[in-house]
C-alpha positions in Angstrom: 4.1 -11.0 -8.8 2.1 -12.2 -5.8 2.3 -14.9 -2.8 0.1 -17.6 -2.6 -0.7 -18.6 1.2 -1.2 -22.3 2.2 -2.3 -24.0 5.1 1.1 -25.2 6.8 -0.6 -28.7 8.0 -2.9 -29.5 4.8 -1.3 -27.8 2.2 -4.6 -26.3 1.2 -4.4 -22.9 -0.5 -5.8 -20.5 1.5 -5.8 -17.6 -0.8 -3.2 -15.0 -2.5 -1.9 -12.1 -0.9 -3.0 -9.0 -2.6 -0.6 -8.2 -5.6 -1.8 -4.6 -5.4 -1.3 -4.3 -1.6 2.4 -3.7 -0.4 1.3 -3.9 2.9 -0.7 -7.3 3.1 0.0 -9.1 6.4 1.0 -12.8 7.1 -0.7 -14.4 9.8 1.6 -16.3 12.2 -1.0 -16.5 14.9 -0.3 -15.9 18.6 3.1 -14.2 19.3 4.3 -14.7 23.2 7.5 -13.6 24.2 10.1 -15.9 24.4 8.3 -18.6 22.3 7.9 -19.2 18.3 4.7 -18.1 16.8 1.9 -20.5 17.4 1.8 -21.6 13.5 4.1 -21.3 10.8 3.3 -19.6 7.5 3.6 -21.3 4.1 3.8 -19.2 0.9 4.8 -19.4 -2.6 5.8 -16.6 -5.0 3.3 -16.7 -8.2 4.2 -14.6 -11.4 1.5 -12.4 -12.8 2.7 -11.1 -16.0 6.2 -12.0 -16.1 7.1 -14.4 -18.4 10.7 -15.2 -16.9 12.2 -14.7 -13.6 15.5 -15.0 -12.5 17.7 -14.0 -9.7 15.1 -13.8 -6.8 15.9 -13.4 -3.5 13.5 -13.1 -0.4 14.9 -11.1 2.4 13.7 -9.7 5.3 13.9 -6.0 5.3 13.5 -4.9 8.5 12.2 -6.5 12.1 10.2 -3.5 13.3 10.6 -3.3 17.1 11.3 -6.9 17.3 15.0 -6.5 16.9 16.2 -9.4 18.7 13.5 -11.8 17.3 14.4 -14.3 14.9 12.8 -15.1 11.6 13.4 -18.6 10.5 12.6 -20.1 7.1 12.6 -23.5 5.3 12.2 -24.1 1.3 11.0 -27.1 -0.5 10.2 -27.6 -4.3 7.5 -29.9 -3.2 5.2 -29.2 -0.2 3.5 -32.3 -0.3 6.2 -34.2 1.5 5.6 -31.9 4.5 2.2 -31.8 5.1 -0.8 -33.9 5.7 -0.8 -37.1 6.0 3.0 -36.3 6.6 3.6 -34.7 9.9 3.7 -30.8 9.4 6.4 -28.7 9.7 5.8 -26.9 13.0 7.1 -23.6 14.6 10.3 -23.8 16.2 11.0 -27.0 14.8 14.2 -28.7 13.5 13.1 -28.0 9.9 12.5 -24.1 10.4 16.4 -23.8 11.4 17.8 -21.3 9.1 17.3 -17.5 10.0 17.0 -14.5 7.7 19.8 -11.6 8.3 18.2 -8.6 8.5 18.5 -6.1 5.3 17.7 -2.6 6.6 17.8 0.0 3.7 17.8 -2.7 1.0 16.7 -0.5 -1.9 20.4 1.1 -1.6 22.2 -2.0 -1.3 24.1 -3.4 -4.6 23.7 -5.6 -6.5 21.4 -6.9 -4.0 20.5 -7.4 -0.3 21.3 -10.6 1.7 18.7 -12.9 1.6 17.4 -16.2 0.4 17.4 -17.3 -3.3 13.8 -18.5 -4.7 13.9 -21.2 -7.2 11.3 -20.6 -10.0 10.0 -23.5 -11.8 7.8 -22.1 -14.6 5.4 -19.6 -13.0 5.9 -20.7 -9.3 8.7 -20.5 -7.0 9.7 -23.2 -4.3 7.5 -23.0 -1.3 8.7 -21.3 1.9 7.7 -22.0 5.5 8.3 -18.9 7.8 8.4 -18.8 11.5 8.9 -16.0 14.0 10.7 -16.3 17.7 9.8 -13.1 19.5 12.2 -12.3 22.3 10.5 -8.8 23.5 7.1 -7.5 23.3 6.2 -4.4 21.0 3.6 -4.1 18.4 4.6 -3.1 14.7 4.9 -5.1 11.3 8.3 -6.7 10.2 8.8 -6.4 6.2 9.8 -9.0 3.9 10.4 -8.2 0.3 11.1 -10.1 -2.8 13.7 -8.6 -5.3 13.9 -10.5 -8.9 14.9 -9.7 -12.5 12.0 -10.7 -15.2 11.3 -10.4 -18.9 
């Protein structure tokens, strides 16, 4: 499984995050203390060799040094309702008002960490918009992960 990244304003495919690179980065644009990111990220999980995917959960395993920051999300099955020519979902906007709960040491949690269920229709999930509001400075990477069962 891998993630495809789309332009949040136009909905056009930018490209896949490398399925073989577990440290692939998402580009949130400028991160300024006390503000939301300059652009949300729009992604979709896509199967590779998996025939069916069940029990998929997207979660925030760690916040890096951004402990007090908020990591927002919005999900939808159809991105065309939220991109050009419609007004795009903006970082800090009302649509991205739900927030991830950090799940440190997620690999030790049973049955799974607290996160957001990802619905799959065929070989692709719902679309997910991600936002960050940074409250303190510091440079390190936060880590999103996806748990799922497959056949």
